[in-house]
N, C-alpha and C positions, 0 to 999 in steps of 0.2 A: 320710865322709857319713854322719848320723848319722839312725836311722829317729826314727820320731814314738814316741814314748812313752822314749826313751833318754834318760838322765839326761847333760849339759852335764860334760867333761872341762875343770878348768882348764888353760888356758897358762900357759907360763912364761916367759922366757928372750926369743931373737928372736921364736919365734913369737908370742911377742901383740901387735908390731906390725901380724900379720896376722890376726889376728880380727874375722870379720867387722862385730862390732856393737860397736867401739869406743868409748869416749869420744866424737874425733873424730867420728865418723859419727851420734853420736847430736846431737852441733850443731845438725850438719850438713845432716841430716834436719829440725830444727826451722827451721833458718833457709831452707833452700829451700823448706818451706811457710808462711813466711811471706813472702819474696818471691814468690809463687807469688798468692798472695793479692793482692799488691802491684800484680803483673801482670795481674793481674783485674779490679780496677779500673781500671785502667786502661785495658784494655779494651772496659770498658762506659762510663769517661768518653766515649770516643771514636764512640758507637754513634748521637751525632744530630751528630759531626764529617760536613765536607764530603768530608773526604776521607778517609773511613770507611774506604772499603774498602781503603787502604793499613795506617793506622793499624792496625787492628784483629787483624787478622794479627801483625804487626809486634811486639805486645803476644802477642796469646793465644801463638806459639810459645813463650819462656822461663818462659809459663805454665804451659802442661803438661811440657816439658821440670822445671821447681824439683819438680811437682808428684809427677812420675814420679819423680827420685832419694827426695823427703818419702817416696814409699810403698818404692819396692825403689832405696837406692841401690847395690847390685851395677849397675844393668841406665845406668849413669854410664860402666861399661864394654864397652858394645854396641859395637858396630860403627854400628849404626842412631842412636842418642846421638849418640852422638863427630861422623857427619858431617854430619846435622840444624843439631848446636849451630855447627860451623864451617860449613857454608852459609848458616843466619843469620848469624852471625858477620859477614862478608864480605860479605854484602849489608848489613847493618845503617850496617859502615864503607862502604860505598859511598855508601850516603846520604846520612849524616853530613855525609861530605864535600862533597854534593851540598848541603847546607843547609848547610855553612860558606859555602860561595859567595853560597847564594841570602844569609844573614845580613849575607855583611859588606853586603852590594847594599843592602837594607834600612836598615843602620845607616848608609853611606853618611855614612862619616865624622864620627858624631856621637858625643858618649860620653854611653854607653844601656845600661842595666840591660838584656845581652839579652833577658832571661826575660819584659820586656814584651812583646813581639812573636812569634807565637805560632810564627817559627822560632827564635828562640830555648829553648823550653820545649820544640817537635818536640827539638831540638840536646838540650836535655837530658836526655830519654827515651833518647833514641837513646845517648846517655854511658853510662847508666844499664842498660842490655841490656845494648850492647858491654861494658864494667868486668866484671859478672856472670858472660854467656858467659864472656871471658877467665877468669874466675878457676875456673869451673868446668871447663870444658873445657884450658886450659893450665894449670894447675897438682895438684899431688897431694892437695891439702886435700877431703875427706869422701870420695876411692876408698878404701874396704874392704881391699885388696887391696896398699897402696901403703908401705911401711917406710918411718914417721916419723924422720927421720933427724937432722933440726935442728928441736929445742924451742922455739925462738926466732921463726928462718925462720915456721914455722904459727902459731906464738901471735901472729906480724907480718899474714899473711895472716886468720886468723881475726879479729883487729879489728875489717882494712880492712872486710872480709864483712859484720860488723856494724853497720859504719859504714853501709855499702852499702844494709843490707837497713834502718835506721832512717830513714834519712837522710829521703831520699824522701816515704817517708811523715809522718815531722815535717813537714814543710814541705810536704804538702796538709795537712794539718791544722788548719797557720794561717789557713790559709783560711776556713775555718768558725768561726774565730773573733771574735764581735761584728762590728765594721764592718771586721775588717782589709784582707777580702777588696780594697774601697777602695785601702787603703793599700800592700799588698805587690803588686811589679810582676808577678809570677810565676800572681797572683791576677787576673790580665787575662781578662775572659771567660768565667770559670767561672758565673758570677749570670746571665750573661744574658738 
């Protein structure tokens, strides 16, 4: 344990992978902050929704989980964080199954973009949460005390995570370009 004012000791060899703030953890903190902002924006976007009491907590919980990890990456190892993420993952999975059934009924055999319907957009939000919580909880990515044994797997997970972090905000931002919100199915109802 290092006391305040002590110099840091360089870690080499096998212990380097267990350094509390390696390069992976710094990237992971940034990605968690980015996703927390996305989930907070999604929470705010649902304030005026008819079923806000469902969607605001659905988005707020991953936002808080991401903020906690961005601030203190070691918190991801706690029982509280793990339990909350697994419970929320399970509830979102169950709701995604329900939303899938509702979406199938809504489309009723029509070939349409599911994002043109509120149920499709809600399902997309649930998939983003499920993917995010799945990566956060069930992989070693971003866990400061986990050894990195397979660099290519970690690179693939990092790429998937960055894509997951950037794609929703990119898709959402397209709705604010000129009159694109009238042409893109996933923007329907945003400016009603």
